[in-house]
C-alpha positions in Angstrom: -6.5 -7.4 15.0 -6.9 -7.7 11.3 -5.8 -4.8 9.1 -6.8 -3.8 5.6 -4.3 -4.3 2.8 -3.5 -0.6 2.2 -1.3 0.8 4.9 -2.2 4.3 6.2 1.5 5.1 6.2 4.1 3.6 3.9 7.8 4.6 3.7 10.4 3.2 1.3 14.1 4.3 1.3 13.1 7.6 2.7 15.7 10.2 3.8 14.6 12.8 6.4 16.3 16.2 6.3 16.5 19.0 8.8 17.7 22.1 6.9 20.5 20.7 4.8 21.4 17.9 7.2 20.3 14.3 6.7 19.0 13.1 10.0 17.6 9.7 8.9 18.2 7.6 5.8 16.9 4.3 4.4 13.6 4.6 6.3 11.3 1.7 5.6 8.1 0.9 7.5 4.4 0.6 7.1 1.7 1.5 9.6 -1.6 -0.4 9.0 -5.1 1.1 9.5 -6.0 0.9 13.2 -2.4 0.2 14.4 -0.8 1.9 17.4 3.0 2.5 17.1 5.4 4.3 19.4 8.3 6.4 18.0 11.3 6.7 20.3 14.9 7.9 20.2 17.2 10.4 21.9 16.6 14.1 21.6 18.0 15.1 18.1 17.7 11.6 16.7 15.1 12.7 14.1 11.7 11.8 15.7 10.1 15.2 15.2 11.6 15.6 11.7 10.2 12.2 10.7 6.8 13.2 12.0 7.0 16.6 10.2 7.9 14.8 6.9 4.9 12.5 7.3 2.5 15.3 7.8 4.2 17.4 5.0 5.6 20.1 7.1 9.0 19.1 5.8 9.3 18.2 2.1 10.1 14.6 1.1 13.1 14.8 -1.2 14.4 11.3 -1.2 12.5 8.0 -1.3 8.8 7.2 -1.7 6.2 7.6 1.0 2.4 7.9 1.3 0.1 8.9 4.1 -3.7 8.4 4.0 -3.4 7.6 0.2 -1.5 10.9 -0.5 1.9 10.4 -2.2 4.4 12.7 -0.3 7.1 12.7 -3.0 6.8 16.1 -4.7 3.4 16.7 -3.0 2.2 20.1 -4.3 1.7 22.7 -1.5 -1.9 23.1 -2.6 -2.5 19.4 -1.8 -1.2 19.7 1.8 -4.5 21.0 3.3 -6.3 18.0 1.8 -3.8 15.6 3.3 -4.2 17.4 6.7 -8.0 16.8 6.6 -7.4 13.1 6.7 -4.9 13.1 9.5 -4.7 14.6 13.0 -1.6 16.3 14.5 -1.1 16.6 18.3 1.6 19.0 19.5 3.4 18.9 22.8 3.1 22.7 23.2 -0.7 22.6 22.4 -0.6 25.5 19.9 -4.1 26.7 20.9 -5.1 30.3 19.9 -5.0 32.1 23.3 -7.2 35.0 22.3 -10.3 32.9 21.6 -12.5 30.4 23.3 -12.2 26.6 23.0 -15.2 26.5 20.7 -13.7 29.3 18.6 -10.4 27.4 18.4 -12.2 24.4 17.0 -14.4 26.4 14.7 -11.3 28.0 13.2 -10.0 24.5 12.3 -13.3 23.4 10.8 -13.7 26.5 8.7 -10.1 26.2 7.5 -10.9 22.6 6.3 -14.0 23.5 4.4 -16.9 23.2 6.9 -19.6 25.9 6.2 -22.8 24.8 7.8 -23.0 26.5 11.3 -25.2 23.9 12.8 -23.0 21.1 11.7 -19.9 22.9 13.0 -21.5 23.3 16.4 -22.6 19.7 16.5 -19.1 18.4 15.5 -17.5 20.5 18.2 -19.9 19.2 20.8 -19.2 15.6 19.7 -15.4 15.9 19.9 -15.5 17.7 23.3 -17.8 15.0 24.7 -15.4 12.4 23.4 -12.5 13.8 25.3 -14.7 14.4 28.4 -14.7 18.2 28.2 -18.1 19.0 26.8 -18.5 21.9 29.4 -15.3 23.6 28.2 -16.6 25.1 24.9 -17.0 28.6 26.3 -13.8 28.7 28.3 -10.5 30.4 27.3 -7.4 28.2 27.0 -5.8 29.8 30.1 -8.8 28.7 32.2 -7.9 25.1 31.6 -5.2 22.9 33.2 -2.3 21.5 31.1 -4.1 18.1 31.0 -7.4 19.7 29.9 -5.6 21.7 27.2 -4.0 18.5 25.9 -7.5 16.9 25.7 -8.7 20.0 23.7 -5.7 19.5 21.3 -6.7 15.8 20.9 -10.3 16.9 20.3 -9.0 19.4 17.7 -7.1 16.6 16.0 -10.3 14.4 15.9 -12.5 17.0 14.2 -12.2 15.6 10.7 -12.3 11.9 11.7 -8.7 11.3 10.8 -7.4 7.9 9.7 -4.2 8.4 11.8 -3.1 10.7 14.6 0.5 11.9 14.7 1.3 12.8 18.3 4.6 14.5 19.2 5.4 13.9 22.9 1.7 14.3 24.0 2.4 13.5 27.6 5.8 15.2 27.8 4.7 18.2 29.9 2.1 16.4 32.0 2.4 14.8 35.5 2.1 11.0 35.6 -1.6 10.8 36.7 -2.6 13.2 33.9 -0.5 11.4 31.4 -2.2 8.1 32.4 -5.6 9.7 31.6 -4.3 10.9 28.2 -3.0 7.4 27.4 -6.4 5.9 28.2 -8.0 8.4 25.9 -5.5 7.4 23.1 -6.4 3.7 23.8 -10.1 4.5 23.3 -9.4 6.4 20.1 -7.2 3.6 18.8 -9.8 0.9 19.7 -12.4 2.8 17.6 -10.2 2.3 14.5 -7.9 5.4 14.3 -4.2 4.6 13.8 -1.7 6.4 16.1 2.0 7.2 15.7 3.2 8.6 19.0 6.6 10.0 19.7 7.5 9.6 23.4 10.3 9.6 25.9 8.0 8.0 28.5 9.4 4.5 29.0 6.8 3.8 31.8 3.9 4.3 29.3 5.5 2.0 26.8 5.9 -0.6 29.6 2.3 -0.2 30.7 0.8 -0.1 27.2 3.1 -2.2 25.1 2.8 -1.7 21.3 5.1 -1.9 18.3 8.0 0.5 18.5 10.0 2.4 15.9 13.3 3.7 17.2 15.4 6.5 15.6 19.1 5.6 16.3 22.3 6.5 14.4 20.5 7.9 11.4 18.3 4.8 11.0 14.8 3.7 12.0 14.7 0.3 13.8 11.4 -1.6 13.9 10.4 -3.9 16.7 8.3 -5.9 14.3 11.5 -6.7 12.3 14.3 -6.9 15.0 14.8 -6.8 18.7 16.5 -3.8 20.3 16.9 -2.1 23.7 14.5 0.7 24.5 16.7 1.9 27.4 19.4 3.5 25.2 16.7 5.7 23.7 16.4 7.8 26.8 
């Protein structure tokens, strides 16, 4: 696969903090447009904190990084919503609004990111639900859907603004193996259509079945399978 010259994620000498503690330092990697990368490491190794730094939930205090052409160093808070319009975030715990329908959940996101035309909102919701195979779910409430279906809705939500990259934090962590397999096939389709994906996971079987480049958080550093060989097993 040929990639364009501007990476969708670029990190140089970045340190990642959780509260006042440095969890990662000297972080250097790029993710190219359309690339699929796994992020692995033991619980507490800094995976989630790294993801949160990349989507500007945690401030970047040390080093230089950019995501979707936004410089994260001293990124003003008012710029964060504009960054978020160019990326998609997929949480393990779904974070769906339980008091409203699936269509209302998705409408909420589109309204928050500047969509005003009702017919375009409705059309976009229909498009993303069809893409994840749940076009009949628009009128349902989250509790009426299975865990796998809810995760597909979360993926649909992340796709609403046609992101250049998806940040996925343990997207198969709460799902049984058959459902996780379906989610991975959906990720493959999304990636094959040109969207980059950075996916944190503990699922070694998935990495074996769908081998891609791996970033590994270990001992306060981020190792890159593109640069060096390392064992995945010790991550789990």
